[in-house]
N, C-alpha and C positions, 0 to 999 in steps of 0.2 A: 499479558501485562508487560509494558515497557518499563524497565527498572534501571535507573541510572544513579549510581552513587555520586553525590555532590558534597561539598564541604559542609553545607547546612543540613544534610540528611539525605535520605534516599528519595529520589523523585519517582513517582509511580503514575503512569498514564495508561488507561485501559485501551485495549485494541479498538473498541467501538469509538472512543473519543479520537484516537489517531485516525480512524477512518473518516470521521466527520471533518477533520482538518484536511485530509486528502480531497474530500468532496468540495471544500471551500476553494482549494487550489484549482480543482477542475472547473468550478463555476466561473473562475476568472481567466481560464486558459484561452488564449487567442488574442491577436492584435494585428497590426499591419504586416508583421513579419511571420507570424505563426497562424496558420489556418485553424479555426475552431472546429472541434470534432462535430461531425454532421455535415460539414462543408468540404470534406476532402475529395468528394466526387458528387456528381449529380444525385439528388434525392428529392422525392415529391414534397417532403416536409422535413427539412434538415434540422429545424429546431426541436422537433419531436424526437429525432434520433439523438440529438445533443442532450436533451433532458434525460433520456434513459441512460445515456453514458454517464452523466453526472451522478445519477442515482446509483449506478453500479460502482463508481469510484467510492462514493460515500458509504456504501453498504458492503464493500468487498470483504470485510472482516466480521460481518454480523454473526457468523457461526461461533464467535467467541462469547456471545452474550451469556450463555449458561455458565461457561467456565469462569468468566469474570465475576459472576454473582457468588460463586463458591470456588475460589481458586485453590489450586494445589499450593502448599506452603513450603518454604525452605526452613531449615533448622532455626533461623532467627525469627520465625513467625510471620515473615512478610511473604507476599505472593512470589512464586517463582518468576524469574525473568524469562523473556521470550526464548532465548537461546536454550535454556534448560527445558522449557516446555516442549520445544520442537524435537527433543531427543525421543519423545514418545510418539513413534511414527503412526501407529494405528489410531491413537487418540486425535492426532492432527487430521487424519482423513475423515474421522467422524465429525469433526467440526465443519469441514467443507460440506459433508452430507447434510448436516443441519442447515447451514446457511443457504445452500442451493435449493432447498425446498421451502424457504421462508416466504418467498414472494412469488406465487404461482402465476401472476398476471403481468409479469415483466420479462418476457422471453429474451429480449435482447440484452437486458442487464444480466440475467442469469447466464446467458451464453458468454458474456464478457468475463464474469466472475469465474466461470468454469475454465475458461482459457487462461485466466490468471493462475488458477490452481494448477492447470496442466503444465505451464512452463516452470513453475516452482519445482515440480517433481521431474519433469523431462530433462532439466539441466543436469540432473544427477544420474538418471537411469537410461537415457537414450544414448546410442553410440555417437550420433552426430547431431546434437540439438542446434537449432538456429541461434547463432550468437547474438543476433539482433534482438532476441527476446530474453537475453540474460538479465535477470532482475538486479537492480542496484544492490540488493541485500547480499548477493553473492560476491561482491567485491571485497567483503571481509575475508574471504578465503574460498577454498574449494567447496562446491555444493555438498559433497558427501560429509563435510565437517559440520555443516549447519543442518542437514537432513540425514542423520546417520541411520544405519540399519540395513537390512537386506534389500535387494533390488526386486525381489519377486512381488512383494505387496504393492510397491509403487507402480510397477508395470501393470498389475491388475487394476489398480486404481485409475490409471490413464484410460484403460478400456471402459471402466465404469463411467468416467466422465464423458466419453464419446457417446455412450448409451443415453446418458442424461441429456445430452445436447440434441439428440435426434428430434424429440417433440418440439423443442424450442425452435429449431431450424425449420421444421415443418410449419409451425404456426406463422413464422415470419415469411416463409416462402409463399404461403397461401393468401397473403394480403398484398395486393399490388402496391400499397403505400409503404410496405416494409420489406418487400422481397429484395430490393437493391441493397439493403443494409448488410446482406450476407456477402456482398462483393468484397474481395480482398482489399480494394481501395478504401473501403470504410472500416472493415473489421480489423485489419492489421494495425493501422494507426490508432484506432480506439483501444485495442489491447495493449499496445506499447505505451500509450499515454496513461492508461490506468497504472501500469508499472511505474512510470516516471512520477506521477503524483503520489503514489504509495511510497516510493523511495524518498522523495523530498520530505514528505510528512514524517517518515521514520527518522530522517536526519534531524528534523526540528524537535521531535518528541523525545528522542533518546540518543542522538548522536550515534546511531547504529551504522550509518554510512561512513566509511573511514576516510581519512585524508589521503592524499596521493602518496605521501611519505610519512613514516613515523606512526606511532600509536595515536588513536583518537583520544582527545582530551575531554571532549564533551560539549554539548549545547552550542554548536555553531562556532567553535573556536578554531577549526581547521578548514582549509579549502578542500573541495572535492569536485567530482564531475558527474554529470548525468549524460550518458552516452546513447547514441542512436535515437535521438529525439526527433520524431517527425515534425517537419516545418510546414511545407506546402502540401506534402503527401508522403506516401511510404518511401518513395525513391528520392526524397529530398530530406535527409536526416543529418542532424548536426549534434555536436557535443556542447552542452551548456556547462560553463565553468561557474562554480558557486564559491564565493569568497567572503569571509567575514569582513565587515566594515564597522567594527565597534560592537559593544554589547547588544545582543538581540537584533542585529541588522546584518542581512546577507545581500550581497550583490550577485546578480545572475547575468552572464554574458554568453550568448545573446539572451535577451529578456523576453519571456513568453506570455506575460500576463497583460490584461486589459487596463490595469491601473498601475501607475508608477508615481509614488511608492504604493505598495500593497500591504496594508496592516492585517495581520492574522493573529489569532489567539487560540489556545487550547487549554483545557483544564488539567491540572496535575495536583496530586497530593504529595506534600513534602513531609516525610515521616522521619522523626528522630531515630537514631540507630537502635535504641532499646524500647521503642514505643510498643512493640508487639510482644515483647518477651513474656511468656507465660500467660498470655491473654488470648481468649478465643477470637478468631477473626471477626466474627459478627458483632463483637462488643466494642472493639477499638476502631475498626474501619469507618463506620458511619460518623465517628466523632472527629475525624481528620477533615478539615474543610478543603474543598477543591479551590485551588487558586488559578486564576487565569494568567497564563504565561504569554506575554506579547512578543511577537517578532515582526520585523518590517523587511519586506523584500523590495529591492530596488534594482534598476538597470546598472550593469557593471561597466559601462563605457565611460 
């Protein structure tokens, strides 16, 4: 659950709803300046590759479905926020295990989601992780603060992810139409752009991506950056500067989407501070209507 205190109450956005917004951003990624995923290198059917990438972006947090239906609660009766939930290391790995077995017939999407999970843990436990895959989430601080706990279990989990990937890679390699998808020229940009769409969606849904200086104030009120964004290919990466241009309006420079402006929405529940006090989650949660929160993304030039 993405939990953001605001003057009118606590804004709550589920992880699957955040994922759907990331998928919307993915579906619009690409223009004259930014190559669309699937087209970073030759492929027999690039739009098929792109479709599975969009699916992976939209479903990268599907392992949260069960938790969101029956969330852990804080003392105020509201669901725990993401930062608190991530303190429970083994439970987080279990959510990835659930999600990576959800869709058995999408090997490329599963491979991308597993690589997404890999880099979240690798940033904390590997001695020299590739900085180009540093998730925007970690700009809040050191990875060990966001994923606390010992290193033994995450290292073992990285090995588990490699084992899960083996049959997906085999299935892709065995089909001439998909074998080339395993090339780094496709796989690395697709992995990084999943991270970028995830980070931008988190920024919109909960202001979890910080400003460049000072504390985050919330909901698009501070400028921030998206770094190491593939443009034409993996070896052509840029930093996208994201800046507020009024309520609910963000300017990106350079601009990566196929529509300008690009209107997006996501559902949030706005809960008064004492709404959950002393009440079971299952009785008050369904009574809080989901409100569509609009944002507009525009070119920053």
